N, C-alpha and C positions, 0 to 999 in steps of 0.2 A: 911231224905229227902234231896236230893242233890240240888234241885232247882225247881223253878216254870216255867213251859213252857206253852205258848199258841201256839197252832198249828191249822191252818185252813185246811179244807178239809181232815179230818182224819178218815172218815168212810170207806175208801176203798183205794186200791192201795198203792202208796208210803207213803201217809199220815198215813194210818192205820198201816202199817209196822213200820213206824218211831215212832208212838205213843207207840206201844207195846214194842219196843226196849228201848225207853227212860224210860218207866215205869219199865221194868225189871232191869234197872240200878239204880232205886231209885228216879227218877224224878216224880214230880206230873204234869200231862199233862192235861190241859184244852183244849178240842177239840171243835172248832167252825165249824159248818156245817149247811147247810140248811136241810140236811137229818136227820131223826130220828135215835136215837141210844140208846142202853141200857148201854153204857159205863158210869161209875159213874161220871165222870167229863165232860161229853158231854154237850154242850150248843148249842141250836138251834139258829143259827145266820146266816143271809144273809150278806156276807161281803160287798155287794153293798149298804146296808142300813146303812148310817153313824151313825144315832142315835142309832140303835140297836147295832152296834159295840161298840160305846162308853159306852153304858149301860152295856154290857157284860164285857168289860174290867174293868169298875168301880167295877163290882161285884167281879171279881177276885181279884182286889186290896183290896177290903173291906175284903175278906176272908183271903188273904195271906199276904197283905202288900207290895207285890213286884211282878214284872215279870222279870225273869232272862233271858229268851230266848223267842224270837218270831220266829216261823217258818211259813212263808207265802207259803203255798202249794196249796191252792184252785185255781182251774182253769179248763178250758175245751177247746176243740178244735172244729173248723169248717173246712170244706174242700170244695173246689170248685174254679171255675175261679173267680178271683178278679172282672172282668168285670160284672159277673152275681151274685155276692154276694150282698144281700140287705143291705142297710144302717142299718136297724134294727138289723140284725145278727152281722154285724161288730161292731156296738156300744155296743151290749150286751156282746160280747166277751171281748172288751176292758174294759167295766165296771167291769167285774169279774177279769180278769187276771191282769189288771194294776191298775185301780182305786179302786177296792176292796182291793188290797194290800196297796194302799195309805191310805185308811180308817183305816186299821189295824195299820199301822206305826204311823199315826198321833195320834191315841188313846193311843198307848203304849209308844211312845217315850218320852213324858214329864215325865213319871214315871222313866224310865231308866236314863234320863238325870239328874233328881234331885238326883237319887241314885248314880250317878257317875259310873255306870257300866251297862252292858247288851249286848246282842248279837242278831242281827236280821239276819236271814237266809232266803233269797228269792229264790224260785224255778224258775229258768229260763229254758233254753233248748239249746241244740246244734243247734236247728232251729233258735235261736236268733243270731247265728253266720253265719250259712249257711241258708239263707232264702229259704224255700222249695217251689217250684212251686205248685200251687193249694192248698197251705196252707199259703197263703200270710198273712192273718190277724193273724193267730196264730204265725207265725214267727215275725211279727211286734210287737205283744204284748210281746214276750219273749226278743226281742232286746231292747224294752223299759224297761223291768225289769233290764237288764244289765246296761243300762244308769242310771236308777234310783239308783241302788245300788252304782255305782261308784261315783255319785254326792253326795248322802246322806252320804256315808262313810267319805268323806272329811268334810262335814258340821258338823258331830257330833263327829269326832275323839277327839277334845279337851275335851269332856265330858265323856270319858271312855266308850262310846258306839261303838261297832264294827258292821259293816254291810258287808255282803258277799252274794254271790249267788252260787247256785249249778246248774250245767248244765247236766241234764240227756240226754241220747240218746234214743234209742228204748227200751222201757220197756214193759214187758208182763203184762198188767193190763186191767181193764175194761174201761180205757180211750179210747181204740180203738172202742169198740162198742158204747160208749157214745158220740162219736164225731158226730156232726151234719153234715151230708154229703149232698151235692147238686150236681147233675149232670147237672144242668141247663147250656145250651150252649155246651153240649158235642158233639152234632152233628156239630156245627160250628167249634169246636176245633178238629175235626177229631178223636174223641174217646180218646183223650189224657188225659182228666180229669179222666175218669174211670180207665184207665191203670195206671196213676200215683198214685191214691188213693189205688188201689189194691196192687201195689208194696210196697207202704209205709206201709200199714196195714200188709202185709206179714212180713216185716222187724220187725214191732212192736211185732207181735205174736211170732217171733223167738228171741225176745230180752231178756235181763236179767230179773230176777225176781224182783218184788218190794222189797223183803226183802234185796236183794243184793244192790239195789239202796239206800234203807233206811240206810244201814250201813254207806254209805258215808255221808248222811245228818246228821246222829247222830254224826259221828266223827267230822264233821265241826262245828256242834252246840255246842259240849262239849269240844273241844280240848283246852288244856291250852295255855296261851299266845295269840299271835295275830293270825289273819287270813288273807289269801290272798284275792284279790278282787273277785276271782271266782275259783271254783273247778269243773272240768269236770269228769263225772263218766264213767269209762271204758277206757282201753288202746286204743281201736280203735278210740274212740271219742276224746281222748286227742291228738292222732295223727292228726285227722281231724282239730281240733282247731289250732294246731300248723301249719298245712298247710295253714290255712287261713291267718296266719301272714307272710308266706314266698312266697306264690304263687301270681303271677299277678292276679288282680281281674278278668280280662277277662277270664283267664284260669279256675279260680274257678267257674265262672258262667257257662262256657262251660261244666265242669264236672257235675254240678248240672242238666244242661239240659239233658245230656246223661242219668243220673240216674233216673230223675223224671219227665221230661217234653217231652221226645221224643215221 
């Protein structure tokens, strides 16, 4: 056995593909998810439930004595105009995408810190760099993941724990159909909400496979030596992230308007 991995959101999409690839390489993968699964090391855990997260991590530690890699993949999306998004929906998304990740990190980190080693891989998104119109709260959550990663990496570096993030772009998974969509206010916005979401979902359906994306996640999680602050998946998206560093912010905003808000 090469190492012990805890992976959240591993019953579908990138998470499932990542779990399979790691297991094929000889890692033991404990998959935390709210969904049921017949996978041998699946544990039914809601990442927003701090007590349940700590109990599950403690169980893994009791069985294995360590956690070598934590992959925070659990998350979901909502779409719609920010003006018409309910506080309940926005808070729920942040609870899963950001604070659920925080629950996992705070449960695992003391064990890694005491062991003097470990790696934490957080799934962010290119949307965390280029905030997508009518996906405001999803973009906010993924930008927050990038900030969390950068801050935490410096906090724990002296203890041999490495923290990094992976930024996927459009991936062809069930994430698209699982997204909670709201067209509230579409009449007031001149039909732009529906047009934007349709364009975005078409891009996702034509995106790369979850298996291809998972190969990057696995490479980052298992690579020898150190890791960079973030890794973008796919040449096109690497170019986009580079453009964010060099384009005037007004021009970047205008391009996003033309792509997803016009």
